[in-house]
C-alpha positions as CSV (number, residue, x, y, z in Angstrom):
1,M,-5.7,-12.4,16.3
2,K,-2.7,-11.0,14.2
3,K,-1.9,-11.5,10.8
4,V,2.3,-13.0,10.0
5,I,2.8,-14.3,6.9
6,R,1.2,-15.0,3.3
7,C,1.0,-19.0,2.3
8,D,3.4,-19.7,-0.1
9,L,0.7,-22.7,-1.7
10,C,-2.3,-20.8,-1.5
11,D,-1.7,-17.0,-0.6
12,T,-3.8,-16.5,2.6
13,W,-3.2,-15.6,6.0
14,I,-1.6,-17.4,8.6
15,D,-2.3,-15.9,12.1
16,S,-1.2,-17.0,15.0
17,K,-3.0,-17.0,18.5
18,L,-2.6,-15.5,21.5
19,F,-1.2,-18.8,23.4
20,S,0.1,-21.5,21.2
21,G,3.5,-21.3,20.0
22,I,5.2,-19.4,17.5
23,T,8.4,-21.5,15.9
24,H,6.1,-23.7,14.0
25,L,2.6,-22.0,12.2
26,R,0.3,-23.9,9.8
27,C,-2.0,-22.8,6.9
28,P,-5.7,-23.1,7.9
29,K,-6.5,-23.7,4.6
30,C,-3.8,-26.0,2.3
31,G,-1.9,-27.4,5.6
32,M,1.3,-26.2,4.6
33,R,3.8,-25.7,7.4
34,Y,6.5,-22.8,8.2
35,Q,9.1,-22.9,11.3
36,L,11.4,-20.2,12.5
37,E,14.9,-19.8,10.5
38,P,17.9,-20.6,12.6
39,A,19.1,-16.5,13.5
40,S,14.9,-16.3,14.4
41,I,14.9,-19.7,16.7
42,K,18.3,-17.6,18.6
43,R,16.3,-14.7,19.2
44,H,13.7,-16.2,20.5
45,S,15.5,-18.1,22.8
46,M,17.3,-15.2,23.9
47,L,14.5,-13.3,24.4
48,P,13.4,-14.6,28.2
49,I,17.2,-15.2,29.2
50,V,17.7,-11.4,28.4
51,L,14.1,-10.1,30.3
52,C,14.5,-12.4,33.4
53,L,17.9,-10.6,34.0
54,L,16.7,-7.7,33.2
55,A,13.9,-7.9,35.7
56,L,16.3,-8.9,38.2
57,F,18.4,-6.1,37.7
58,I,14.8,-3.8,38.5
59,S,14.0,-5.9,41.6
60,Y,18.0,-5.5,43.0
61,R,17.1,-2.0,42.3
62,F,14.2,-1.2,43.1
63,I,12.5,-3.6,45.6
64,D,13.3,-3.6,49.4
65,S,15.9,-6.6,49.9
66,S,13.3,-7.7,52.9
67,Q,11.2,-8.9,50.9
68,P,12.4,-11.5,48.6
69,M,9.1,-13.2,47.9
70,L,8.1,-9.5,46.7
71,K,10.8,-9.7,44.4
72,V,10.6,-13.2,43.1
73,I,7.0,-12.8,42.0
74,F,7.7,-9.5,40.0
75,V,10.8,-11.4,38.1
76,L,8.3,-13.8,37.3
77,C,5.8,-11.7,35.7
78,F,8.0,-9.9,34.3
79,S,10.0,-12.1,32.8
80,G,6.8,-14.5,31.3
81,G,4.8,-11.4,30.7
82,G,7.2,-9.8,29.0
83,T,8.1,-12.8,27.0
84,L,4.9,-13.6,25.7
85,I,4.2,-9.7,24.7
86,V,7.4,-8.8,22.9
87,N,7.4,-12.1,21.2
88,R,3.7,-11.2,20.2
89,L,4.9,-7.5,18.8
90,F,8.5,-9.6,17.2
91,L,6.2,-11.9,15.2
92,K,3.9,-8.7,14.2
93,Y,5.9,-6.5,12.5
94,G,8.3,-9.3,10.9
95,Y,11.3,-9.3,13.0
96,Y,10.5,-13.1,13.2
97,Q,11.5,-14.8,9.7
98,Y,9.8,-17.9,8.8
99,E,11.1,-21.1,6.0
100,S,8.4,-23.3,4.9
101,G,9.3,-26.9,5.7
102,K,10.7,-29.5,3.6
103,G,10.2,-32.6,3.1
104,D,6.8,-34.8,3.4
105,S,6.5,-34.2,7.0
106,Y,5.6,-30.6,6.8
107,H,2.9,-31.1,3.9
108,E,-0.6,-32.4,5.1
109,K,-1.7,-34.2,1.8
């Protein structure tokens, strides 16, 4: 698990698990919730599309056209795995910015 952000209330590190979502995080100690800022949500939403287009270009350019299933498998694996890896890197190096939740729906009492 990688350290992502510090909680504003209790100053503990909030971690993100490998296969959990990264759009909403919760402090394990105090329960404070955090969500991605709107600009980060746009980046997070565009990433799979960009990687899928890149995978399509690579498969069109370098994989023989007589093997369409190989192209499909390559595109799915490249875009899915690439999204998982790049999201973790963006999260680790602070490319995604978080804001604390507002209102009672984001605070656990």
